[in-house]
N, C-alpha and C positions, 0 to 999 in steps of 0.2 A: 927276385923280381918284385915280391910284395914289399920290400924294403926299398929298393931302389927307385922305382916308379913314384911313390910319394915324395921321396927326397928332391926329384927332378922338378915335380909339380910345385912343390913348396919353394924351390929356388926361382922357377919362374914367376910364381906369384910373388915372391920377395922383391924381385927386380922391378915388378909392376907396381908394387906398394911404394919402392923407393921413389920411382918416377913420378907418381902421383903426390907424393910428399914434397917432391921437387917442385912441382907445378904449383903446389900450394904456397910454398915460401916465395916462389917467384911471383905469384899474383898479389900476395898481400904486400910485397915490397914495391910495387909499382906506384910511384907518387901520383896522386890525384891531380888533375890540372883544372885550374880556373883562369878565366880571361883576366889578366892583370887590370887593375883599375889605377888612375892617378890619384893625385892629392885630393881632388875634389870629388872623389868617388865615381868618376865617369870611366868608361872603358878606354883604352889606349885607342889611339887613331891608328886604323890599320890601312894598307895601301896594296895589298897584294891582289892582283887580278886572278879571278878564279874562273875556270870552265867547268860547268856541270854537265856531265855526259850521261845520258839514260838511254841504253837500248830497249826497244820495246817491240814485241810481236804478239798481236792478238791480245791486247791488254785493255780492252775497252771498259771492263769492270773496275780498274785500278788506276788508269792514268791520269784521270782528272784529280783523284785525291792526292796523288802523288806530286803533281804539278803545282796544286794549290799550296802544298806544304813548302815546296821547294821555292817558289815565287814569294811567299809570305816571309821572307828572311829578315832578320834584324840587320843583316850585313848590308851596306849601301848598295842600291841596284846598279849604280854605274860601275861598281867593281865586280860583278859576276855576269855571266851569260849561261843560258841553258841550252843544250844542244841535244835533241831527240832524235834518235835514228829509228826510224819505222823498218822493221825487218820483215818486209813481204806480208804485213797484216791483211787477213781477208775480212776483217770486223770493222768496227767504226773508230779504231785507234787513231788512224791519221787524221780524221776529221776533228776529233777532240783535241788533239796536239795543236791543230791549226787555231782552235779557238783561243790559244794561249799566247797567240804571236805578239799581242800587244803587251805581253809581260816579259819582254826580253827572251821569249822562247823561239828557238828555230827549229824547224822541221827538216830532217835530212832523210830522203828516201834511198834506201840501200838498193833497191832495184835499179837505180840509175848508174849504180857502180860495180855491179856484178853481172858478167856476161854469162857465167857457166855455174854449174852447181860445185860448191866448195864444202869443207869439212867443219868449218868454224866460222858461223856467221856472226857471232857475237864479238869475236876478236876484230872481224873486219870492220864491223859497225863502229867499234871503239877507236879502231886506227883511222877510218876516214873522218870521224868527228874530230880527233886531235889535229888531223891535218887542216882543218877548217877553223881550229880553235884560236883564240886570240889571249887566252889566260896563261899566265906563269905557271899556275897550280891547276892539275886536272884533279877534278874529284868525281868520282863514279859511284851511282847507285842504281838500283833496279826499279823497273815501272810498277811494281807492286808494293814499293816501300812508301812509308811515311817519315819525314825527317822533322826534328824539332826546330823551333824559331830560331835558336842561337847556334844552330849547327855550323853554318859558314864562318859566322864570328869566332867561334871556338877553333875551327880548323886553322883559319887565318892567323890567329893569335898564337896558337902553337908553333904554326910554320915560321912566323916571323921571329918567335923566341928561339927555337931551337935549328932551325934551318936544315930539316930533314929531306932526303930525296924520295922518301917513301913512307907513308903514314898509314898505319893499320888501326881501324876503329871499330868500337863493338856494334854488334847488331843483335836485336833481340826479335823474338816471334810476338806478333799481336796477338793477345788473348781474348780481345773483342772481337766477336764473330763479324766476319765481312760477308759479302755477297756470295750465294751459293751457287756454284756451277752445275750443269746439267750431269746427272749420272754420279754425283758425289754423295758422300756421307753428310746428311744434314748436320750443320753446326750446333744445333740446339738438341740434338739426340744424344744419349749416352756415348755411343760410338764416336761421334763427332767431337764431344767434350773430351773423352779420352785422348783421341788423336792430337787434338790442338795442345793439351796439356803435355803430352809425351813429347811433342815436337819441341814445345818450349823449353822443357828440361833437358832434353837432348842437346838442343842448339846452344843453350846456355853452357853447357859443359864444354863444347867445342870453342865457345868463345873465351871461356876462361883460360883453357888450354893456349888458345892464340895469343891472348895477352901475355901469359906466363912466357912462351916460348919465344915471343919477339922481345920482350924485355930483357930476358937472359941470353937472347941470341943463340939458343940451343937447336932451333930448326926454324924453317919458313913455314909460316900459316897464317891465313887471312880470309877474308869473305869479300868478294867483288861488290856486295851490296852497300859498303861503305868503305871506300879506299881514296887516298889522295897521293898523287906522286908528281914530280915536276915534269914538265913537258921536255925540259932538257934532259932529264935521266931517261925517259922513255925513248927520245931520238938516240941519244948516244949509245944504249944497249941495243938498238937496231929494232925497237918495238917488240912486236911479236914474231919476228924472223925466227925461224928454227922450231918455234913451239905452234905455228899456225896450223899445222896438219892434225892437231889434236883438239877433238871438239870442244872440249872444256878447258879450263885452266887460264882464263884471262886474268885470274888474280894471283893464285899461288906460283904459276909458273913464271909469271912476268916478275913477281916479287922476288924470286930467287935470282933471275938475271940482275937485277939492280942491287940485291944483296951482295953478290959476289963483286960488283964493281964498287959498292960504297957499304961495307957491312956495319960501319958506325953511324950510318944515315938512314937506318931502317928503324923506325920508332912506333911504340903504341901509345895512342892518346886515350888515356883512362879520364874520361869525364862523362858524366850523365847527360850534359847538355849536347854530347856527340852520339848519343845511341840512336841508330836508324831502326825502325821497327818495319819488319817484313810480314807479309800475309803468310799463314800456315798454309800448306797444301790440304785440299778438301777431300782427298780420298786415299786409301791404302795403296792403289795402284800408283797414284801420283807419288806418294811418299817414298816407295820403294824405287820409282824411277829416278827421283831425285837423289836418293842415296847411293843407287848403283851408278849413277852419273859422277858423283863425288868419288866414290872408290875407283872408278875406272882410271883415275889420275894416277894411282898409287905407285905404278911402276915407271911413271914418266917423269918423275922429278929427279932433276939434277942433284937435289939436295938429298943425299943418301941417308942422313940422319933421321929426316922424318920417315923415310921408308922403313928404318930399322924400329921406329916407334910403332908404326902402324903395324908392322909383323907382330910385335910383342903383344900389342893389344888384340890382334886377331887371334893369336894362340890361346891367350886368356879366354877369351870368349868361347872358342872352340873346345876347350878342356871343359868349360862349365857346361856346354851343352851335351857333350859326349859322356861325361861321368855319371849322370842319373841312367843314362840307357845301358852302360856297362854295369851298373849296380843293380839294375833288374834282372839281368841274366847271369851276374856273378856276385852274389851275396857275400863273398869272402870278406875276411877282416884283413886290414892292412896293419902291419907291425911296425908302427912309427913311433909309438909312445909305450910306456909301462901297460897302457890300457889300449889295447888294439881297437881301431875304429873300423866300421863297416865301410865300403865304399860310398854308400849313400851319406852317412854321417861326415865322412871326409869332404864329399861334395858340399853340404851345408857348411862346413867349416871354411872353406874356399869361398863359397858365396857370400858368407858373412864378412870375410876379410875384405874382398873386393867392395861390397857396398859400404862397410864402415870407413875404409880410406877414402873413398869417392865422396861420401857425405862430408867428411872433414874438409875436403878440397872446395866442394861445392858451396859451403855455407856462407864464406866471404864473398863468392861469386854472386850467389843469390841475393845477398844483402845489396851489392852494387846494382844489380838489375830489378830489385824490388820485387823478388819472387820467393822470399823466405817462406811464406805461408804455404807454397806448394812443396816443399821438401818432403813432408811427410808421405807424399805419393811416391818418391823416387824409389824406395826399396820395393813397393808393390810393382814398379814398372820394370824393375830389374830383368825378369825373365824375357819380357817382350825386348829388351834392349839387346840382350844376348843372342837371341834368334835373328833378329833383323841385321846385327852386325855381321854374323856368319853368313847369312843368305846373301846380303848387298855386297859383302866383301868377295864372296866366289863369283857372283854374277858379274861384278865390276871388272873382274879379271876374264871370264870365259863368256860371258853372256853379252846381250845389247840392251839398249833402253830407247825411250821415246823422248824427245826433248824438244818442246815447242812444237808439236805435232810432226816432228821429223824422226826418223828411225836412225840412230847412230850405233855403230858396232864397236 
């Protein structure tokens, strides 16, 4: 057993290392996109009509900043509309949305379309907005996001050049502190600073994997804070029909439905001009709720390739969490080399292997997101990442979470 177990563990970690190396090669192979210019240096004339959809629930702290950034786009105002769906907000969200009505923003109150309690309010909000949209291309973002000035211009140019049915785009975490919600960790405190940077690095990792996986078409992965898809594709796959009973998944579950119909028409837009920045959560409780919600979709994916990847990642983190505990009770040495290692030293070896291969992958991703200066913190945050992955993965399957003040099982 002292020889077989380490070989099995090294095999698992070897698979993980090969996966991360594949992601790394995939990410660096994605061509960067820039809006084409004509002979006079001017951007090409675009004509696609875009509908921006923003579901919002109790977002009075964020919605004004979001709408300011969306309305002040370089894209011609006559070529885009903004539909904001208020999901039963109990604060000042609706009033703030109404103050933007002169800026081609339309408020849709979800309460007028739902007569009973449902399990996925966000999917319903997007579905209703699409039914009232006039755009050929649907673009979704979240109410706590800030978008860059050339966001829609870049999306439209990419769409007109490649004609995709579904576009996955990059999302980053804002490291500039935003307003502080009650009962949250203060953003200028050491705990708040740690939590924000931890989220930014963790989120950046997921974004790198998203880009790599979409580009090489190895599995479906995206984030609803920055997506675009054609209205035609949404309607032809039946929208959220068949997945509307699942609380979340308005992004990846829909993506896979479209991918099954048009596998060559699902693309990743790698452009700094298309990066949407979302607000970090302000408390450990909110962070775990968010990650548990994400993990809860793991066994709901039709795309079993991503389930296999998530299972491998989960096992790697479980091993790294359990090994030091075993080492404490069983300080025996493992005979895997000419010089036997203690279980603790074997754990250190695996931890260094995981951290090193992930840093190799993250270096070009961090360069794209402008976060290279924070990479030195990544090894220090590795233990926290391992612990939260194991806990969130378990509770995502067997626990429950709160989402927008609603309890979801």
